[in-house]
PLY file of the C-alpha trace (Angstrom):
ply
format ascii 1.0
element vertex 250
property float x
property float y
property float z
element edge 249
property int vertex1
property int vertex2
end_header
-0.27 -0.09 0.21
1.44 2.98 -0.98
0.99 6.11 1.54
0.21 9.44 -0.34
2.13 11.05 2.97
5.19 9.81 2.05
5.38 11.00 -1.08
6.55 14.78 -0.68
9.70 13.75 2.03
13.05 15.49 1.84
15.04 12.46 2.31
18.79 13.27 3.72
19.45 10.00 4.58
18.96 6.44 3.89
19.18 3.66 6.78
19.95 0.26 5.32
20.07 -2.86 6.73
22.24 -5.90 5.29
21.08 -9.51 6.27
17.83 -9.91 4.12
17.92 -6.31 2.91
21.04 -5.16 1.45
22.28 -8.46 0.94
21.27 -11.18 -1.42
20.62 -14.91 -0.16
24.47 -15.27 -1.15
25.28 -12.58 1.38
26.40 -10.25 -1.53
25.52 -6.60 -2.63
24.05 -6.74 -5.81
25.32 -4.37 -8.65
22.23 -2.50 -8.71
22.06 -1.89 -5.12
25.60 -0.65 -5.20
24.89 2.21 -8.43
21.67 2.99 -6.52
23.77 3.67 -3.52
26.29 5.85 -5.30
23.69 7.81 -7.04
22.25 8.86 -3.60
25.61 9.48 -2.20
26.26 12.11 -5.46
23.18 13.75 -4.69
24.41 14.33 -1.02
22.00 12.07 0.49
23.94 10.41 3.45
23.86 6.22 3.11
24.05 4.81 6.45
24.10 1.16 7.21
22.46 0.03 10.04
22.74 -3.69 10.87
22.41 -6.28 13.70
26.44 -7.28 12.86
29.48 -6.52 14.72
32.74 -4.72 12.62
34.48 -7.16 12.43
31.12 -9.18 10.74
30.14 -6.31 8.13
33.33 -4.71 7.93
34.55 -6.07 4.31
31.28 -5.75 2.85
30.61 -1.67 4.12
34.08 -0.99 2.94
33.23 -2.35 -0.46
30.42 0.69 -0.56
33.13 3.29 -0.03
30.27 5.00 1.45
31.27 8.22 3.13
29.14 8.91 6.25
28.21 6.92 9.74
28.06 3.43 10.72
25.56 2.04 13.45
26.38 -1.77 14.19
24.99 -4.77 16.90
21.01 -3.22 16.49
22.57 0.41 17.54
24.83 -0.46 20.27
27.31 1.34 17.97
27.47 4.12 16.25
31.31 5.35 14.16
31.66 8.52 12.31
32.52 8.83 8.98
36.37 8.25 9.64
35.60 4.94 11.38
35.82 6.62 15.09
33.55 4.59 17.63
31.53 7.34 19.26
28.91 5.23 21.03
29.36 2.18 22.37
26.23 1.07 24.76
26.47 -2.23 26.54
24.76 -5.27 27.96
25.30 -6.63 31.71
27.19 -9.43 32.01
25.38 -11.14 33.94
22.26 -10.89 31.95
24.51 -12.56 29.48
24.96 -15.40 31.70
21.77 -15.97 32.39
21.00 -16.11 28.85
23.69 -18.35 28.28
22.07 -20.72 30.97
19.10 -20.56 28.88
20.66 -21.77 26.38
21.70 -24.64 27.72
18.92 -25.27 29.79
16.98 -25.39 26.57
19.24 -27.31 24.14
19.29 -24.08 21.91
21.47 -22.36 19.31
23.01 -19.45 20.68
25.70 -16.44 19.67
26.79 -13.00 21.28
28.79 -10.11 20.68
31.18 -8.88 22.78
33.87 -5.91 21.87
36.37 -8.24 20.79
34.76 -11.27 19.92
31.89 -12.98 18.42
30.99 -16.21 20.33
29.35 -18.94 19.03
29.20 -22.49 21.25
32.50 -21.57 22.96
32.01 -19.19 25.57
33.94 -17.97 27.51
34.41 -19.45 31.83
34.40 -15.69 33.22
31.84 -13.74 31.39
33.01 -10.54 33.50
35.82 -10.47 31.96
34.53 -8.94 28.55
32.14 -5.89 27.59
29.41 -7.31 25.68
26.45 -5.88 23.62
24.15 -8.92 22.19
22.83 -11.54 23.30
21.35 -14.44 20.33
19.71 -17.26 20.14
18.44 -19.54 17.44
15.38 -21.54 18.43
13.37 -23.62 15.69
10.98 -24.70 17.83
8.11 -22.34 18.60
7.05 -23.53 21.68
10.81 -23.51 23.29
11.06 -19.79 21.72
8.01 -18.76 23.47
8.91 -19.88 27.27
12.49 -18.37 26.13
10.99 -15.04 25.47
8.22 -14.91 28.11
11.41 -15.34 30.75
13.21 -12.34 28.82
10.27 -9.73 28.47
10.39 -9.80 32.51
13.89 -8.44 33.00
13.37 -4.61 31.58
16.92 -3.99 31.30
16.35 -6.29 27.73
15.87 -5.19 24.53
14.51 -7.69 22.66
14.02 -8.09 18.88
15.13 -10.60 16.04
16.89 -10.96 12.79
14.73 -13.86 11.38
11.43 -15.26 12.73
13.56 -18.29 14.31
15.51 -16.48 16.66
15.69 -13.84 19.39
18.54 -10.76 19.67
18.48 -8.97 22.71
20.67 -5.98 23.86
20.71 -3.21 26.59
17.35 -1.97 27.22
16.73 1.55 24.71
19.47 0.06 22.43
17.69 -0.39 18.80
18.35 0.97 15.19
15.93 3.72 15.51
17.63 6.05 18.71
21.22 5.40 16.99
19.78 7.06 14.00
18.21 9.78 15.99
22.09 10.60 17.40
22.87 10.46 13.82
20.71 12.83 12.60
21.34 15.09 15.34
24.63 15.22 14.49
24.07 16.24 10.72
20.82 18.41 11.70
18.34 17.10 10.58
15.50 14.92 11.75
13.78 11.47 11.69
11.78 12.86 9.14
14.39 13.13 6.55
15.04 9.69 6.80
14.25 6.63 4.52
14.72 2.88 6.02
14.84 0.13 5.19
14.71 -3.60 6.63
13.29 -6.84 7.00
13.42 -8.21 10.52
12.30 -7.24 13.88
15.33 -5.70 14.83
14.62 -3.30 11.45
11.01 -2.40 13.07
11.41 0.74 15.64
13.91 2.50 12.37
10.98 1.80 9.75
8.15 2.81 11.95
9.78 6.17 13.39
11.73 7.20 9.44
9.99 9.79 7.49
9.42 6.91 5.07
9.89 3.25 6.50
10.01 0.56 3.76
9.83 -3.26 4.22
11.65 -5.97 1.63
9.48 -8.03 -0.18
10.81 -10.88 1.83
10.23 -9.12 5.16
8.80 -10.71 8.55
4.89 -9.83 8.05
4.57 -7.83 11.00
7.66 -5.62 9.39
5.99 -5.04 6.26
2.16 -4.04 8.02
4.06 -1.28 10.00
5.89 0.10 6.90
4.56 2.63 5.02
5.57 1.14 1.33
6.85 -2.60 0.35
9.48 -2.88 -1.70
11.15 -5.38 -4.16
13.06 -8.98 -2.39
16.26 -9.15 -1.43
17.27 -11.27 -4.56
15.08 -8.40 -6.77
17.40 -5.56 -5.69
14.46 -3.85 -3.38
17.39 -1.69 -1.67
17.89 -0.13 -5.32
14.27 0.17 -6.50
12.92 1.69 -2.67
16.15 4.47 -3.26
15.15 5.39 -7.30
11.48 5.39 -6.10
11.42 8.09 -3.19
15.12 9.64 -2.68
16.34 9.93 -6.38
0 1
1 2
2 3
3 4
4 5
5 6
6 7
7 8
8 9
9 10
10 11
11 12
12 13
13 14
14 15
15 16
16 17
17 18
18 19
19 20
20 21
21 22
22 23
23 24
24 25
25 26
26 27
27 28
28 29
29 30
30 31
31 32
32 33
33 34
34 35
35 36
36 37
37 38
38 39
39 40
40 41
41 42
42 43
43 44
44 45
45 46
46 47
47 48
48 49
49 50
50 51
51 52
52 53
53 54
54 55
55 56
56 57
57 58
58 59
59 60
60 61
61 62
62 63
63 64
64 65
65 66
66 67
67 68
68 69
69 70
70 71
71 72
72 73
73 74
74 75
75 76
76 77
77 78
78 79
79 80
80 81
81 82
82 83
83 84
84 85
85 86
86 87
87 88
88 89
89 90
90 91
91 92
92 93
93 94
94 95
95 96
96 97
97 98
98 99
99 100
100 101
101 102
102 103
103 104
104 105
105 106
106 107
107 108
108 109
109 110
110 111
111 112
112 113
113 114
114 115
115 116
116 117
117 118
118 119
119 120
120 121
121 122
122 123
123 124
124 125
125 126
126 127
127 128
128 129
129 130
130 131
131 132
132 133
133 134
134 135
135 136
136 137
137 138
138 139
139 140
140 141
141 142
142 143
143 144
144 145
145 146
146 147
147 148
148 149
149 150
150 151
151 152
152 153
153 154
154 155
155 156
156 157
157 158
158 159
159 160
160 161
161 162
162 163
163 164
164 165
165 166
166 167
167 168
168 169
169 170
170 171
171 172
172 173
173 174
174 175
175 176
176 177
177 178
178 179
179 180
180 181
181 182
182 183
183 184
184 185
185 186
186 187
187 188
188 189
189 190
190 191
191 192
192 193
193 194
194 195
195 196
196 197
197 198
198 199
199 200
200 201
201 202
202 203
203 204
204 205
205 206
206 207
207 208
208 209
209 210
210 211
211 212
212 213
213 214
214 215
215 216
216 217
217 218
218 219
219 220
220 221
221 222
222 223
223 224
224 225
225 226
226 227
227 228
228 229
229 230
230 231
231 232
232 233
233 234
234 235
235 236
236 237
237 238
238 239
239 240
240 241
241 242
242 243
243 244
244 245
245 246
246 247
247 248
248 249
């Protein structure tokens, strides 16, 4: 559905999620997406990658775009400036990470976590307090198990819970999300969220899609994300990012 209120927005910043959005199913950036991003930059629009990934797992792809703007990582836990300097980092208390790891063991789920110095998969440190944590993730195929864990996590108001796929849960510190991080970037640039077009496919993109002047869901997005968006573009394997940039920003 097309919202007539969005056709007159003055887009000065485009925020783009990576997995399921900018990247195709082979985790590559298509030539069409690259071209549209370059055209937007040439028009003076800030293009900000806003991802759940850490710097160490997104740098090669992001660097290949040669962007001259901010970068948001770990669902908004970190904000990096145009020179690649860290300007903000919000941590997740180690005791929560330790508790979630025990939940993972109790329910025998897959998990991962991001600390400042590492991305942890199945091997976790013995001493959780010796690392600075930013995010914990569960991947749970069993709907009932996922609901049980989600219900318990929701009782802790110090946690921000989202997902990056229908089977996972992503947990950051409360108040950490992509929308808040983009707001902070906008303040630095002297623009507002009304000047932002945000694109994504999952619940960790929902806040920025709702708060942006134009919120775009991918054709492959989760149903609730599509319902919350102003517009739905093509899928991530059909250059949906380029389609949206050309329609609303160029």
